N, C-alpha and C positions, 0 to 999 in steps of 0.2 A: 504493500500500500504506500502511496505517495503521502508524505507528511503535509497536512494542510497548513500547519504552523510554518513550516519551511517555505511553502509557496507564498504565504502572506508576507513573510519577512523579505523574501526576494523581490516580490512585487513592489513593496514599499521602498526597498533600496533602489531599484532601477528607476522608479518614478522620481524619487527625490534626487538621485545623483545625475540623472540624464535628462529627463523631460522637464523637471521643475527647477533646474539650475541653469540660468542664462549664462552665456559666455562672459558677459560683463561682470557677473559675480566672481567667476573663476579668476579673471584678470585682476580684479580688485583684491581678492584674497592673496594671490601670489605676490602682489606688491606690498600690501600692508600687513600680511600675516594675521596674527590674532587681533590686531587693531582694526581689522576690517569688520564693519557691521554685517557684511554679507556672510561672513563665517557663521555668525550666530543666527542669521536668517535661515541659512542652509540647515543648520541643526534643528531649528524650530519647524521647518518644513517636514523633516524626517519624523519629528516627534508627533506632529499633527497627523501624518499619514498612518503611523503606527497606532495612534490613539483610535483612529477610525477602524482600521483593518483588524486590530487585535481585540476590539470590543466583543465581550462575550467569552473570551478565553480566560480560563482560570489563571490567577496570578499575572494577569496581563500587565499590570502596572510595573511589576518587578522586571518582566521581560522588556517592556518599553524602556525603562530606565537603563537597563544593562546595554541594550542596543544603542541608545542615544549616546551614552557616555563613551562606549568603545568606538563608536563612529567618530565622535569629536576628537578623541585621542589619536586615532589613526590619521584623520585629516590634518591635525596639527603637526604630527610627525612628518607627513608628506610635505607640508608647507616649509618646514625648516630643513628637512633632509633631502627633499626632492631635487634641489639644485646641484647636489653632489653626484647625481647619476643622470643618465640620459632620460629625456622626458617620456619616451616610449616605455622604458623599463619602470619609471616612477608610476606611470598610469596603471600598468598591469600589476605591479607589486601592491599598490594601493587597493585595487579591486580584489585581488586575491586575499588580502588581509581582511577586508570587509566580509567577503563571502565565507571565508573560513570561520569567522566569528559567528555568522548567522547559522551555518551548518552545525557548529558546536552547540549553540543555544537550542536549536530545534531538536537535536539529538538528545540533549539533556532534559528538555522540558516537554517532550512529545506526550508524555503521559498526562500532562496537565490539561490538554486540549479537550474541549467538549463541544458538541454540535450547537450552533447558534444560527438558525435559519440560513439565508443565502450566503452569509459571510463565510460559512464553512462548506460551500459548494466547491470542491476541489477542481471540478471540470471547468467552472467559470474562471477561477483564479489562474489555473494552468493556461487557459486560452489567452487571458489578458497578459500574463507574463510572457508567453511566447510571441505575441504580437508586439509587445514592448521591446523585446530583445531583437526582433526582426527589423523594426523601424528605427526608433531613436537611438537605442544602444548600439546597434550595428553601424549607424551613421557616424557616431563618435569614435567607435573602435576603428573603423576604416580610415577616418581622418587622421587618427594617431598613427596608424600603421604606415600610411602612404605619405605622411608629412615629410619623410626623409628625402623625397624626390621633389624638387622645385621645378615646376613647369611654367614657363612664361606664357601668358595669354594676352595678346594685344587686342583681341575682340572685346566687345561690350556684351556682358551677359546679365541676365536677370539676377537680382540679389537672392542668394540661397537656392537658385533654381536646381543646381546639381544635387543639393541635399534632398529636396522634395521629390525630384525625379527618382533618386535612389530609394527613398522610402516607399513610393508608390510601386516601383519595380519589385522590391522585395515583398511587399504585401501581396502582389499578384502571384509571385512565385510561391509564397507561403500558402496562399489559398489553393493554388493548383495542386500542390503536393498533398495538402490535407485531404482534398477530395479525390486524390489519386488520378489527377488529369495531367499526366506527365507530358502529353503532347502540347499542352498550353505553355509549358516551360520552354520547350523547343521553339514554339512559335514566337514567344516573347523575345528570346535570345536572337532569333533571326531578324525580327522586326527592328530591334535595337541596332543590330549590325548594319542593316540597310540605312537607317537614319544617320549613323555615325560614319558611314563609308565616305560620304562626300567630304566631311571635315578631315578625315585621315588622309585621303588621296590628295587634297589640296595642301596639306602640311607635308613638308619634306623632313620634318623632325622625327626621326625614328623613336626618340624618347617619348614623344606624345602618344604614338601608337601603342607602345609598351605600357605606358601609364594607364591608358584607357582600357587596355586588355586586362591588366592586373586588377583594376578597379571593378570591371564587369564580372570577372570570374570570382573575385572575392565576394562581391555583393550577392551573386547567385548562390555561391557556396554557403554563405551564412544563412540565407533564406531557406535553402533546402535543408540545411542542418537543423535549424529551429523547427521547421515543419516535421521532420522525421522525429525529433525529440518529442514534440507535442504528441504525435501519433503513438509513439512507444509508451510515453507516460500515461496517455489517455487510456491505453489498454490495461494499465495497472490499477486504474481507479475503480 
């Protein structure tokens, strides 16, 4: 059986760390460290999410306090120690630390959980978690991973267009895999290749072609992986 408590903790974490944390907050925190008001706003967001999602769980206040305190400590360590290591490594070490704490708490407290209407619907929480991973979390993870390559673009593009195109693309792939419509994944990949063909043929920069190819394969791979994870965990509920 999939732990409902763990799904709730993961859902709150990814909502608070990715969807509900603007880039401006991150920049301000990196500059001002613990003097940044957004550091405390960020912790408050996590506390509010946990307050809602853990409602009805026995000893939920103790779990909430433990998660919020450890989250704040890990984030503070990242702010002061993150500059000493590469940003990509700092990002993944930070996330692994957060997730490890959540898994430990869920494993220790699982026996405390009792049913409370729809908030304990594991299927609903699992679906929301996988959609969140496929869209916002994947967008930030991909940005971190491919940020090591700097590609100059002299054209004028819509603000955040690439981000939203990627999110919609992964949502389609996620949906196709969930309903076992693999042909749709192939069609989407072919359609994107056709749309990008003109840009790539006009560009004589081989790095741009490789950059687009890496991004596309990474995006599809993450979406397929999240969908397969959802299907396998759904079978365990």
